[in-house]
N, C-alpha and C positions, 0 to 999 in steps of 0.2 A: 875714784868712786868709792862708796862704802858698799856692804853688803846687806842682806836684807835684816829684818830684826830690829832696825834702829826706830824711835821713837820719836815724833816731833809734838809738841803742845802749841796749839795757837789759841789764845784767847782775844776774842773779838770785843771790843769796847766802841763808843759811840763816834760816829764819823765814818766807819768803815762800812763798805758794802761787800756783802758776799761775794757778788760778781767781780770784785777788784782783786780777789785772792785766787781765783781760778787759774790764770796763766802763770802765777806762782807756784801753786802747787802741780801744775801740769811739768812745770820744768825740775822742780825738786825730784818728784818722782821718776822722771825720766833720768836724771843724774845720778839718783841715788834708789835703785831698785828694792822692792820690798819695804822702803819707807813706811812706815805708819802714823798717819797724819791725824791727830784728835783735835777738834775744834771744840770749844765751850763759849758761849755767847748769851747774853740775856735773855730770859725767857719771851722777852716781847720783839727778838731779832726776828726779821723777815728773810725772806729769800733763800731759807735754808735749803731748798731744793737744788741751788746752784752749787752748794758744798757736799750734799748727800752722796754724789757720784764719786766725790774724790776724798773724801775724810768723813771720819765718826764724828758726828756733832752731837754735842751735850749742852745741856742746860748749866750756865757757868754757876759754882760753888758761890755760898754767903762769903764775902768778903772778912772773913775771921781768920786769925791766925791758924788754929789748931785744925779748921777745917782743911785748910790749905796744907798744912802739914800731912794730914792724912792724905788728903788727894794727891800729892806730889808721892808720897811711899807706895800708893797702890798703883799708880799709873806709869811711875818711873820713865818720864820723859829724861831722853838725851840733850834737847835743847827745847826751850822755851821760848816763845813769842809773843809779845802783846803787840795787837793791831789796833791802831786809833787812840783814841783817848778814853775816859772812863776808867783811868787805872785802877787795879785791885791789887794794892801795895802790900798786901798781907802775902800775897803770893810769891812775891820777889826774894824775901829773905828764905822764905820756905824753899825756894829753888836753890838760891846762891849758898846755904849751908850744907846741901848735898852736893855741892859741885857743879849743878847745872848751870850753864852760861844763859843769860837771860838777854833776849835782844827786844828793844822798842822800834815797831815800823809803822812808817808814814805818821809820823808821832809828831803833834801841835801841843806844846806846853800849854797853851791856854786852853785847852778841852780839859785840862785836868786843874784849872784854877781854883774850883772849889775844895781843892784840898789842902789850900793854904788855910782855910777856917777851919779844917779839920784835925791837922797836923801843925805842929809847930815848924818854924822856919828850917829849925836844927833837923829834926825828924824826915822831912821832906828831903832835905839834902842827902841824909844819910842814905836812905833809899834809892833815891835817884840815881847816886853813885854806884849802886849795886847792878845798874846794868851793864852787861859787858859791850854792847854797841847800840849806839841809838842812829837810826835811820830817820833822819827829820824830814818833813815834807817841803820846808823852804829854807832860805838863807836866813830869814828871820828867825824861825822855828831854831835852829841850828844854833844860832848864836845866844837865844835864850837857854838852851840847855847847857850850852858850855859856862854859861854864867852860874848855873846851878852844879852843874857836874864838876866843873874845874877844865883848867885847858888841857890837862893830860888824858882826859877820856875820849873813848872813841865816837865821836860824833861826825856824823857825814850828811850831805843833803842829798835825799833819795830823789826827792820829786812826788808826783801825785802816783799811786798805784791806779792804773788805768782800769776802767770798766770795760772790760774787752768783751767783743761778741764774735761768735762764728760767723761768718758769711754764709746765708743761706746757700744751700746746694744747689746745683744747676747741671743739665745734661748737656756735656762738650759738644755731642754731634748737633744737637738740636741748635746749642749757641753757635757754632760755625756756619750752620745753615741760615739762621737770621741776621747773622752778622752779613752774611754776603747780600742778603735782601735790600738792608738799609744802610749798607756801605755808601759814605759820602751823603748822605740825607740827615739833617739837623733832626734830632730826638729827645723828647724827653718823657717822663714816667711820673705818674701819680698813683701810688700805692694806699691800699685801706680807703679808699674814698668810700663814704658814706652816701646814702641817697639824698642827703640835704646838700651835699657839696657836689653835685655833679653841675649844677648851675655855674659855680664858681670856675669848676674846671673848663666848662665849655666856653666862660668869657675871656679867661687867659689864654685858650688856644685860639681864639679868634682874636686877640689883641697882638700876640706873637706872630701869628700866621701873616698880619700886613707886612710884618720884615722878611719873614721866611716862608713864602707860600707853600713849598714842600714839608714845613714842618709836621712831622708824626709824634701822635700823644699815645702813648702805652697805657691806659687806664684799668688799673686792677680795683675791682670791688670790694668792700670790706666784707661783702657778703656775696659768695659767688652766684647766690639765688637773683641777686640784682641786675646781673649782666645783661638778660634781654630786657630790660627795663632800661638799662642805660641805653643800650644801642638805639631804641625806639625813640627816646628822648633827643638823642644826638641826632638822630635822622630827620625828627622833626625840625630841628634847627638848622638843616642842610648839609650837615657832614656826612660824610660818605665812611660809616662806622661797621666795622665786623666784629662781631663774636668769636672768640679764642676757643670755646668749647664746641663751635660748629666747623672745627677746621683752619679756622681763617689765620694766615700769616701776615707780616705786616708788608705786603707787597705795595707797588708803587701807588695804585689809584685808592688805598685805604689810607684815610687820614687820622682815623682814631680807631685804634685797636683795643677792643674791651677785653681784657685779660682775666677771663672768670675762672681758669683752671686753676685748681690748688696746687700748692707746692712749686710754682713758675717764678716765684719772686725775685730768686737769685739771677734769673736770665735779665730781668728788665734791670736791676742794678748793675749789671756788668754791660748791658747794652747801652743805655741811655746815660750820657753824662751829667744830665739834669734830674734830680730826683725830688719831688713834692710830696711829703709825708702826710697823706690824709689824717681824717678823724681829730683834726687839729683845728678847724676853724670856727667850730662852735663845741663847747661841752654837749657831753662826757668825752674828755680826752682818750685817745686809743693807745693801746700798749705797745707802742713800737719802738723799737731800739735805733736811734738814730745812727750809731756806730756802725752797723750792720752795712748801710750805704757808704758812709764817710770810709770805712777800711778798704771799699773796694774802687774809690777816686771819683764819686759821685758828688757833684755839689749840692748842697741840700737846701730847701725851703720847707718853711713848716709855717703853719697857724700860730697866732699868739695863745691859743688854746692847748697847744703841746703838753705833756705831763711835764713838769719840772723834777728832773732827776739829774742825778751828776752828769750824765751825759750831755743832756741840752744844754746843762749850766756850762760845761766847759768849751762845747762848740760856739755857744753866744758868746763868751769871753774872748773868744780866740777869733772872734769874726768870721769863723767858719759854716755859720750858717745864716739865711735870710729869713725874716719874722714876716708875714704879711696877715693884713685882717679880712681880706675880700678877694673876689676872683678879679677885681680891677688891679689890687695891688699884686695878686700874683701873676698877672700877665706884665707888668710892669718889671717885676723881678726876673720873670723869664726873659724878656725882651734884653734886659742888661746881660744875664747869664748866656745868651746865645753868642756874645763875643768869645771867642775861644779864650782868649788871653785872660778874661775877667774869670769865665768859667775854670780855667785851669788853677789860677791863684786862689780862688775859694776852695777848690776840692782839694789843693795842697795844703791848706791850713787846716782842713779837717783832717786828711791823712796824719800831719803832724801831730794833732791832739790824739789819734788813735796810737801812733808809733810811740810816743814818748811814755805813754803807760807799759807799753810792752818792756821798752828800755829800762825801766823803773823796775818791773819785774824780775828782769834778766840780773840786775845788779843786788836785788834782794835776795835771789835765789844763789848768787855767788857769797854773799856775806852769811846766809844761814848754812849753806853747804860746807862753808870754811870750819866752821864750829862742829858740825855733824863729823867732819873730817876727824877733827882733834878728839872727838869724843870716846871714851874708852870702848873696848869692843866687848 
């Protein structure tokens, strides 16, 4: 471990989300107490709040050599990391001429294809060879980098940095009590359910209950104030529904628990092996991170209007989520996932997606840390 006072500069380019760096920064500051991290990013870069708590975030300087010479002299980083594409190649020689190692992280060579028009092949190759270490996103990217930088360069496949999510908190005592109540009973949860989705949720519950008559639905309204309205509507449809804010628990006679108390989503993700992410059957899409449920081992269903993010894309590509367009399709997906084997397989795929990102962050921290260890005191 190194002591305090070391400085890491991370420049974020295109294709890199701020949330993808949070686990990396956590590991680096844990292994290197006192490490100061400065992040530079384009002015249009979003999600800065995710990094503000872990690093000093600044607007990236203009890609002019003299400006980066001055920036590096003023900030004096021990190690520089370029994350993603949209390379600022003027910064590379500015660092290397001062003995600062430069690491390319989660790199895709095609992200910088435009540079081929701006720089000659020779000049691009010269600058690419200045990187101390290249952590490529895929095997194909690694091969392209080796073709540019030479076989002797330090190029390895990192994989995708995961966009991780901290699972929502929960009360362990409450969890133990509720788990005892529903032990052995099939259950699913629907979170962030809008008023215009309650009919679809009811249809799915009715369809799945034909297969499993003891099925429990835990429905969390997107607006807690909708809770009483949900209970009234479900009661009109013949369900025994109860309101959490009135002290209800998922007892045997309760078929649908309307979970309208804020801050309890962490309980439902942990108690229900199947989760429907609401606010997704019709626009506008709700701001839900599916990795929160995936990391806790829940099989995920969502509507086709789910916001398209890196998280949803990776889960879809891995077959780790099911997309539905109506209450009928939701019921059909629910029936399939009531099979423990199917549910476990889908949940495991989702867990693999979330854990792969963490493994990539661990390896990136090891590489960056090795250069910090060798930096002059």
